FITORSE-272909 format. One record per residue (C-alpha): x, y, z; residue number from 1; residue in three letters. Coordinates in nm, 2 decimals, always signed. Each point is the difference from the previous one (the first is absolute). Example, Ala and Ser with C-alpha at 12.3 -4.5 7.8 and 13.67 -1.06 7.14 Angstrom:
<atoms>
+--------+--------+--------+-----+------+
:      X :      Y :      Z :  nr : rest :
+--------+--------+--------+-----+------+
:  +1.23 :  -0.45 :  +0.78 :   1 :  Ala :
:  +0.14 :  +0.34 :  -0.07 :   2 :  Ser :
+--------+--------+--------+-----+------+
</atoms>
This chain:
<atoms>
+--------+--------+--------+-----+------+
:      X :      Y :      Z :  nr : rest :
+--------+--------+--------+-----+------+
:  +1.81 :  -0.81 :  -0.27 :   1 :  Met :
:  -0.37 :  -0.03 :  +0.06 :   2 :  Ser :
:  -0.22 :  +0.30 :  +0.05 :   3 :  Thr :
:  -0.05 :  -0.10 :  +0.36 :   4 :  Leu :
:  +0.37 :  +0.02 :  +0.07 :   5 :  Gln :
:  +0.00 :  +0.36 :  -0.10 :   6 :  Thr :
:  -0.27 :  +0.11 :  +0.25 :   7 :  Leu :
:  +0.16 :  +0.16 :  +0.30 :   8 :  Gln :
:  -0.25 :  -0.12 :  +0.26 :   9 :  Val :
:  +0.03 :  -0.35 :  -0.13 :  10 :  Phe :
:  +0.38 :  +0.03 :  +0.00 :  11 :  Gln :
:  +0.01 :  +0.12 :  +0.35 :  12 :  Ala :
:  -0.20 :  -0.29 :  +0.14 :  13 :  Leu :
:  +0.17 :  -0.25 :  -0.23 :  14 :  Asn :
:  +0.34 :  +0.10 :  +0.14 :  15 :  Ser :
:  -0.10 :  -0.04 :  +0.36 :  16 :  Ser :
:  +0.11 :  -0.32 :  +0.18 :  17 :  Pro :
:  -0.32 :  +0.01 :  +0.21 :  18 :  Asn :
:  -0.25 :  +0.03 :  -0.29 :  19 :  Ala :
:  -0.11 :  -0.30 :  -0.21 :  20 :  Arg :
:  -0.16 :  +0.02 :  -0.34 :  21 :  Leu :
:  -0.28 :  -0.25 :  -0.02 :  22 :  Glu :
:  -0.13 :  +0.09 :  -0.34 :  23 :  His :
:  +0.05 :  +0.27 :  -0.27 :  24 :  Ser :
:  -0.13 :  +0.06 :  -0.35 :  25 :  Ala :
:  +0.01 :  +0.26 :  -0.27 :  26 :  Glu :
:  -0.36 :  +0.04 :  -0.10 :  27 :  Leu :
:  +0.04 :  +0.21 :  -0.31 :  28 :  Gly :
:  -0.14 :  +0.35 :  -0.06 :  29 :  Asp :
:  +0.26 :  +0.15 :  +0.23 :  30 :  Gly :
:  -0.12 :  -0.20 :  +0.30 :  31 :  Leu :
:  +0.18 :  -0.25 :  +0.22 :  32 :  Ala :
:  -0.08 :  -0.18 :  +0.33 :  33 :  Ala :
:  +0.20 :  -0.16 :  +0.28 :  34 :  Ala :
:  -0.08 :  -0.19 :  +0.32 :  35 :  Leu :
:  +0.25 :  +0.04 :  +0.29 :  36 :  Trp :
:  +0.06 :  -0.14 :  +0.34 :  37 :  Ser :
:  +0.22 :  +0.20 :  +0.24 :  38 :  Asn :
:  +0.10 :  +0.02 :  +0.36 :  39 :  His :
:  +0.21 :  +0.22 :  +0.23 :  40 :  His :
:  +0.11 :  +0.23 :  -0.28 :  41 :  Asp :
:  +0.05 :  +0.36 :  -0.09 :  42 :  Ala :
:  -0.06 :  +0.15 :  -0.35 :  43 :  Gln :
:  +0.06 :  +0.34 :  -0.16 :  44 :  Asp :
:  -0.15 :  +0.10 :  -0.33 :  45 :  Tyr :
:  +0.17 :  +0.29 :  -0.17 :  46 :  Glu :
:  -0.20 :  +0.17 :  -0.28 :  47 :  Ala :
:  -0.10 :  -0.31 :  -0.21 :  48 :  Pro :
:  -0.09 :  +0.07 :  -0.36 :  49 :  Thr :
:  -0.31 :  -0.23 :  +0.02 :  50 :  His :
:  -0.31 :  +0.00 :  +0.22 :  51 :  His :
:  -0.08 :  -0.27 :  +0.25 :  52 :  Thr :
:  -0.32 :  -0.11 :  +0.16 :  53 :  Leu :
:  +0.04 :  -0.25 :  +0.29 :  54 :  Ser :
:  -0.23 :  -0.21 :  +0.22 :  55 :  Cys :
:  +0.08 :  -0.17 :  +0.32 :  56 :  Tyr :
:  -0.12 :  -0.36 :  -0.04 :  57 :  Ile :
:  +0.11 :  -0.11 :  +0.35 :  58 :  Ala :
:  +0.17 :  +0.16 :  +0.29 :  59 :  Gly :
:  +0.11 :  +0.36 :  +0.00 :  60 :  Gly :
:  -0.09 :  +0.11 :  +0.35 :  61 :  Thr :
:  +0.37 :  +0.05 :  +0.08 :  62 :  Gly :
:  +0.07 :  +0.19 :  -0.33 :  63 :  Thr :
:  +0.02 :  +0.38 :  +0.00 :  64 :  Phe :
:  +0.16 :  +0.29 :  -0.18 :  65 :  Arg :
:  +0.31 :  +0.12 :  +0.18 :  66 :  Arg :
:  -0.14 :  +0.35 :  +0.05 :  67 :  Glu :
:  -0.34 :  -0.13 :  +0.12 :  68 :  Arg :
:  +0.07 :  -0.28 :  +0.25 :  69 :  Pro :
:  -0.35 :  +0.04 :  +0.16 :  70 :  Asp :
:  -0.18 :  -0.11 :  -0.32 :  71 :  Thr :
:  +0.03 :  -0.37 :  -0.10 :  72 :  Thr :
:  -0.13 :  -0.22 :  -0.27 :  73 :  Gly :
:  -0.24 :  -0.30 :  +0.02 :  74 :  Ala :
:  -0.14 :  -0.26 :  -0.24 :  75 :  Pro :
:  -0.21 :  +0.16 :  -0.27 :  76 :  Gly :
:  +0.18 :  +0.34 :  +0.03 :  77 :  Lys :
:  +0.11 :  +0.16 :  -0.33 :  78 :  Leu :
:  +0.28 :  +0.25 :  -0.08 :  79 :  Cys :
:  +0.04 :  +0.22 :  -0.30 :  80 :  Val :
:  +0.37 :  +0.08 :  -0.08 :  81 :  Leu :
:  +0.01 :  +0.24 :  -0.30 :  82 :  Pro :
:  +0.29 :  +0.04 :  -0.23 :  83 :  Ala :
:  +0.25 :  +0.25 :  +0.15 :  84 :  Gly :
:  -0.10 :  -0.05 :  +0.36 :  85 :  His :
:  +0.24 :  -0.07 :  +0.29 :  86 :  Gln :
:  -0.08 :  -0.23 :  +0.29 :  87 :  Ser :
:  +0.17 :  -0.20 :  +0.27 :  88 :  Ala :
:  -0.16 :  -0.31 :  +0.15 :  89 :  Trp :
:  +0.07 :  -0.22 :  +0.31 :  90 :  Val :
:  -0.14 :  -0.35 :  -0.01 :  91 :  Ile :
:  -0.03 :  -0.18 :  +0.34 :  92 :  Asn :
:  -0.14 :  -0.35 :  +0.00 :  93 :  Gly :
:  -0.11 :  -0.18 :  -0.31 :  94 :  Asp :
:  -0.20 :  +0.14 :  -0.29 :  95 :  Ile :
:  -0.13 :  -0.12 :  -0.33 :  96 :  Arg :
:  -0.04 :  +0.28 :  -0.26 :  97 :  Leu :
:  -0.13 :  +0.03 :  -0.36 :  98 :  Ala :
:  +0.12 :  +0.26 :  -0.23 :  99 :  His :
:  -0.14 :  +0.14 :  -0.33 : 100 :  Leu :
:  +0.25 :  +0.21 :  -0.19 : 101 :  Tyr :
:  -0.11 :  +0.22 :  -0.29 : 102 :  Phe :
:  +0.19 :  +0.23 :  -0.23 : 103 :  Ser :
:  -0.03 :  +0.37 :  -0.05 : 104 :  Ala :
:  -0.13 :  -0.07 :  -0.35 : 105 :  Glu :
:  -0.28 :  -0.22 :  +0.13 : 106 :  Gln :
:  -0.09 :  +0.26 :  +0.25 : 107 :  Phe :
:  -0.02 :  +0.26 :  -0.28 : 108 :  Ala :
:  -0.22 :  -0.23 :  -0.21 : 109 :  Leu :
:  -0.24 :  -0.04 :  +0.29 : 110 :  Gly :
:  -0.02 :  +0.37 :  +0.06 : 111 :  Cys :
:  -0.10 :  +0.06 :  -0.37 : 112 :  Val :
:  -0.23 :  -0.29 :  -0.05 : 113 :  Thr :
:  -0.17 :  -0.03 :  +0.35 : 114 :  Leu :
:  +0.02 :  +0.36 :  +0.12 : 115 :  Leu :
:  +0.01 :  +0.20 :  -0.33 : 116 :  Asp :
:  +0.28 :  +0.21 :  +0.15 : 117 :  Arg :
:  +0.35 :  +0.09 :  -0.11 : 118 :  Glu :
:  +0.24 :  -0.21 :  +0.21 : 119 :  Pro :
:  +0.23 :  +0.29 :  +0.08 : 120 :  Arg :
:  -0.30 :  +0.16 :  +0.19 : 121 :  Gln :
:  -0.04 :  -0.30 :  +0.23 : 122 :  Leu :
:  +0.20 :  -0.18 :  +0.27 : 123 :  Gln :
:  -0.03 :  -0.30 :  +0.22 : 124 :  Leu :
:  -0.01 :  +0.08 :  +0.37 : 125 :  His :
:  +0.22 :  -0.20 :  +0.23 : 126 :  Glu :
:  -0.22 :  -0.21 :  +0.24 : 127 :  Glu :
:  +0.11 :  -0.21 :  +0.30 : 128 :  Thr :
:  -0.21 :  -0.28 :  +0.14 : 129 :  Phe :
:  -0.32 :  +0.09 :  -0.19 : 130 :  Leu :
:  -0.32 :  -0.20 :  +0.05 : 131 :  Asp :
:  -0.17 :  -0.10 :  -0.33 : 132 :  Asp :
:  -0.17 :  -0.35 :  +0.03 : 133 :  Pro :
:  -0.08 :  -0.01 :  -0.37 : 134 :  Gln :
:  +0.37 :  +0.04 :  -0.09 : 135 :  Gln :
:  +0.11 :  -0.24 :  +0.26 : 136 :  Ala :
:  -0.24 :  -0.26 :  -0.14 : 137 :  Gln :
:  +0.15 :  +0.05 :  -0.35 : 138 :  Arg :
:  +0.35 :  -0.06 :  +0.14 : 139 :  Phe :
:  -0.11 :  -0.32 :  +0.17 : 140 :  His :
:  -0.16 :  -0.12 :  -0.34 : 141 :  Gln :
:  +0.33 :  +0.09 :  -0.17 : 142 :  Leu :
:  +0.23 :  -0.20 :  +0.23 : 143 :  Ile :
:  -0.23 :  -0.30 :  -0.02 : 144 :  Asn :
:  +0.06 :  -0.03 :  -0.38 : 145 :  Leu :
:  +0.28 :  -0.20 :  -0.15 : 146 :  Asn :
:  +0.22 :  +0.27 :  -0.15 : 147 :  Trp :
:  +0.20 :  -0.26 :  -0.20 : 148 :  Asn :
:  -0.31 :  -0.13 :  -0.19 : 149 :  Glu :
:  -0.05 :  +0.21 :  -0.31 : 150 :  Pro :
:  -0.37 :  +0.01 :  +0.02 : 151 :  Ala :
:  +0.00 :  +0.10 :  +0.36 : 152 :  Glu :
:  +0.26 :  +0.26 :  -0.07 : 153 :  Arg :
:  -0.25 :  +0.17 :  -0.22 : 154 :  Leu :
:  -0.25 :  +0.00 :  +0.29 : 155 :  Leu :
:  +0.27 :  +0.15 :  +0.21 : 156 :  Cys :
:  +0.04 :  +0.28 :  -0.26 : 157 :  Thr :
:  -0.37 :  +0.07 :  +0.02 : 158 :  Ser :
:  +0.00 :  +0.02 :  +0.38 : 159 :  Leu :
:  +0.31 :  +0.23 :  -0.02 : 160 :  Ala :
:  -0.19 :  +0.23 :  -0.23 : 161 :  His :
:  -0.29 :  +0.00 :  +0.24 : 162 :  Asp :
:  +0.23 :  +0.09 :  +0.29 : 163 :  Leu :
:  +0.15 :  +0.28 :  -0.20 : 164 :  Leu :
:  -0.33 :  +0.13 :  -0.13 : 165 :  Gly :
:  -0.15 :  +0.01 :  +0.35 : 166 :  His :
:  +0.31 :  +0.18 :  +0.14 : 167 :  Leu :
:  -0.02 :  +0.26 :  -0.27 : 168 :  Leu :
:  -0.37 :  +0.06 :  +0.03 : 169 :  Leu :
:  +0.01 :  +0.03 :  +0.38 : 170 :  Ser :
:  +0.33 :  +0.16 :  +0.08 : 171 :  Gln :
:  +0.16 :  +0.21 :  -0.28 : 172 :  Val :
:  -0.03 :  +0.38 :  +0.04 : 173 :  Ser :
:  +0.12 :  +0.31 :  -0.17 : 174 :  Pro :
:  +0.35 :  +0.12 :  +0.06 : 175 :  Arg :
:  +0.01 :  +0.32 :  +0.20 : 176 :  Gln :
:  +0.15 :  +0.32 :  -0.15 : 177 :  Gly :
:  +0.10 :  -0.17 :  -0.33 : 178 :  Leu :
:  +0.02 :  +0.21 :  -0.31 : 179 :  Arg :
:  +0.00 :  -0.20 :  -0.31 : 180 :  Leu :
:  +0.18 :  +0.10 :  -0.32 : 181 :  Lys :
:  +0.04 :  -0.17 :  -0.33 : 182 :  Gly :
:  -0.30 :  -0.24 :  +0.00 : 183 :  Gly :
:  -0.33 :  -0.01 :  -0.19 : 184 :  Leu :
:  -0.31 :  +0.19 :  +0.11 : 185 :  Ala :
:  -0.27 :  -0.20 :  +0.17 : 186 :  Pro :
:  -0.23 :  +0.02 :  -0.30 : 187 :  His :
:  +0.28 :  -0.13 :  -0.22 : 188 :  Gln :
:  +0.06 :  -0.30 :  +0.23 : 189 :  Arg :
:  -0.37 :  -0.09 :  +0.01 : 190 :  Arg :
:  -0.02 :  +0.03 :  -0.38 : 191 :  Met :
:  +0.30 :  -0.22 :  -0.05 : 192 :  Leu :
:  -0.11 :  -0.26 :  +0.25 : 193 :  Arg :
:  -0.35 :  -0.02 :  -0.16 : 194 :  Asp :
:  +0.15 :  -0.01 :  -0.36 : 195 :  Tyr :
:  +0.24 :  -0.28 :  +0.09 : 196 :  Ile :
:  -0.27 :  -0.20 :  +0.18 : 197 :  Glu :
:  -0.23 :  +0.02 :  -0.30 : 198 :  Ser :
:  +0.27 :  -0.08 :  -0.26 : 199 :  His :
:  +0.18 :  -0.29 :  +0.16 : 200 :  Leu :
:  -0.10 :  -0.23 :  -0.29 : 201 :  Ala :
:  +0.17 :  +0.23 :  -0.25 : 202 :  Glu :
:  +0.36 :  +0.10 :  -0.07 : 203 :  Ala :
:  +0.07 :  +0.32 :  +0.19 : 204 :  Ile :
:  +0.30 :  +0.21 :  -0.10 : 205 :  Ser :
:  +0.19 :  +0.26 :  +0.20 : 206 :  Leu :
:  -0.09 :  +0.25 :  -0.27 : 207 :  Gly :
:  -0.37 :  -0.06 :  +0.04 : 208 :  Gln :
:  +0.01 :  +0.05 :  +0.38 : 209 :  Leu :
:  +0.23 :  +0.31 :  -0.04 : 210 :  Ala :
:  -0.24 :  +0.15 :  -0.25 : 211 :  Ala :
:  -0.29 :  -0.02 :  +0.25 : 212 :  Leu :
:  +0.20 :  +0.24 :  +0.22 : 213 :  Cys :
:  +0.14 :  +0.21 :  -0.29 : 214 :  Ala :
:  +0.36 :  -0.09 :  +0.10 : 215 :  Leu :
:  +0.30 :  -0.13 :  -0.18 : 216 :  Ser :
:  +0.07 :  -0.37 :  +0.06 : 217 :  Glu :
:  +0.32 :  +0.10 :  +0.20 : 218 :  Tyr :
:  -0.17 :  +0.24 :  +0.24 : 219 :  His :
:  -0.31 :  -0.22 :  +0.03 : 220 :  Phe :
:  +0.20 :  -0.31 :  +0.10 : 221 :  Ala :
:  +0.18 :  +0.19 :  +0.27 : 222 :  Arg :
:  -0.32 :  +0.17 :  +0.14 : 223 :  Met :
:  -0.19 :  -0.33 :  -0.02 : 224 :  Phe :
:  +0.26 :  -0.17 :  +0.22 : 225 :  Arg :
:  -0.01 :  +0.29 :  +0.24 : 226 :  Glu :
:  -0.38 :  -0.03 :  +0.04 : 227 :  Ser :
:  -0.05 :  -0.38 :  -0.03 : 228 :  Phe :
:  +0.31 :  -0.13 :  +0.16 : 229 :  Gly :
:  +0.07 :  -0.22 :  -0.30 : 230 :  Leu :
:  +0.11 :  +0.05 :  -0.36 : 231 :  Pro :
:  -0.30 :  -0.01 :  -0.24 : 232 :  Pro :
:  +0.09 :  -0.35 :  -0.14 : 233 :  His :
:  +0.02 :  -0.15 :  +0.34 : 234 :  Gln :
:  -0.33 :  +0.15 :  +0.11 : 235 :  Tyr :
:  -0.18 :  -0.12 :  -0.31 : 236 :  Val :
:  +0.15 :  -0.35 :  +0.05 : 237 :  Leu :
:  -0.11 :  -0.01 :  +0.36 : 238 :  Ala :
:  -0.36 :  +0.09 :  -0.09 : 239 :  Arg :
:  -0.01 :  -0.26 :  -0.28 : 240 :  Arg :
:  +0.12 :  -0.27 :  +0.24 : 241 :  Leu :
:  -0.26 :  +0.12 :  +0.26 : 242 :  Ala :
:  -0.27 :  -0.03 :  -0.26 : 243 :  Leu :
:  +0.13 :  -0.35 :  -0.09 : 244 :  Ala :
:  -0.02 :  -0.12 :  +0.36 : 245 :  Arg :
:  -0.35 :  +0.13 :  +0.02 : 246 :  His :
:  -0.11 :  -0.18 :  -0.32 : 247 :  Leu :
:  +0.17 :  -0.32 :  +0.10 : 248 :  Leu :
:  -0.17 :  -0.01 :  +0.34 : 249 :  Arg :
:  -0.35 :  +0.12 :  -0.11 : 250 :  Ser :
:  -0.05 :  -0.14 :  -0.35 : 251 :  Thr :
:  +0.05 :  -0.32 :  -0.20 : 252 :  Ser :
:  +0.14 :  +0.18 :  -0.31 : 253 :  Gln :
:  +0.26 :  -0.20 :  -0.19 : 254 :  Pro :
:  +0.36 :  +0.12 :  +0.08 : 255 :  Leu :
:  +0.04 :  +0.13 :  -0.35 : 256 :  Gly :
:  -0.30 :  +0.22 :  +0.04 : 257 :  Asp :
:  +0.12 :  +0.13 :  +0.34 : 258 :  Val :
:  +0.34 :  +0.08 :  -0.16 : 259 :  Ala :
:  -0.17 :  +0.21 :  -0.28 : 260 :  Leu :
:  -0.23 :  +0.17 :  +0.25 : 261 :  Ala :
:  +0.30 :  +0.11 :  +0.20 : 262 :  Cys :
:  +0.20 :  +0.13 :  -0.30 : 263 :  Gly :
:  +0.24 :  -0.28 :  -0.05 : 264 :  Phe :
:  +0.07 :  -0.09 :  -0.36 : 265 :  Ala :
:  +0.03 :  -0.37 :  +0.06 : 266 :  Ser :
:  -0.07 :  -0.26 :  +0.27 : 267 :  Ala :
:  +0.37 :  -0.07 :  +0.03 : 268 :  Ser :
:  +0.09 :  +0.36 :  +0.06 : 269 :  His :
:  -0.28 :  +0.02 :  +0.26 : 270 :  Phe :
:  +0.12 :  -0.32 :  +0.17 : 271 :  Thr :
:  +0.36 :  +0.12 :  +0.02 : 272 :  Asn :
:  -0.10 :  +0.34 :  +0.15 : 273 :  Arg :
:  -0.24 :  -0.16 :  +0.24 : 274 :  Phe :
:  +0.25 :  -0.26 :  +0.11 : 275 :  Arg :
:  +0.27 :  +0.27 :  +0.05 : 276 :  Gln :
:  -0.24 :  +0.20 :  +0.23 : 277 :  Ala :
:  -0.16 :  -0.28 :  +0.20 : 278 :  Leu :
:  +0.23 :  -0.30 :  -0.04 : 279 :  Gly :
:  -0.27 :  -0.22 :  -0.16 : 280 :  Ala :
:  -0.18 :  -0.02 :  -0.33 : 281 :  Ser :
:  -0.35 :  +0.14 :  -0.05 : 282 :  Pro :
:  -0.14 :  -0.36 :  -0.01 : 283 :  Gly :
:  +0.16 :  -0.08 :  +0.34 : 284 :  Glu :
:  -0.14 :  +0.32 :  +0.14 : 285 :  Tyr :
:  -0.36 :  -0.08 :  -0.12 : 286 :  Arg :
:  +0.03 :  -0.35 :  +0.14 : 287 :  Leu :
:  +0.10 :  +0.14 :  +0.34 : 288 :  Ala :
:  -0.33 :  +0.17 :  +0.03 : 289 :  Phe :
:  -0.21 :  -0.29 :  -0.12 : 290 :  Leu :
:  +0.09 :  -0.21 :  +0.30 : 291 :  Arg :
+--------+--------+--------+-----+------+
</atoms>
């Protein structure tokens, strides 16, 4: 079963006889996209485990939430459906709708790297029929790409990261009344983030990171995951791949040099990890941005 088939919002639309899936793609990095057409439908979303950002491409003036029939959508309107939310929708007339799905892990990574905050402290706010022309333009760029073409799929991933980054920077806010236990102190999180960023070219062991916080490896690993939303090895890998994407897009360094600069012992190991994350090789990724 593909990752898309496990996403509750995707499943709900895919099982409707009135909705038609035009395109879909797993973009890597915990991101996926879908383009839907729908008409005269009703949909209920019950506490999905993933986040969804949607944009009305066409139609929507007859679409509303069941408890808010006086507020309707329109082309260019966006909705933010956080993990765990509940919503019921009525669709009158025809609509065309783009979805970006992203995992809790990708949300956590964005909180740490973009906002320098512990993910448990933050939450996405549910939004209905939001105006954000910049985000709507990104969605239009996204749906105009050929998602089945490997090179363009990489451009899709970059646009998806831009959509997610803009959303986090503009909308995420602290949880109210939350008392955190079991995580790392803010100065420890900053120290670890800075240490990892400055040592991506080197082998980094769990013991090294734990020693920075004067903790046993066992307790450190648990507390790191509490504070960063990811296990240490997954976080470090994500940062290495982010650095690799930056170097591939902005430099002409040979692929072997990029691999070493990002802490991969060999070009083959680098290529395998990169392909697993983005569905294409580093060389294909670089070519996509030379067009």
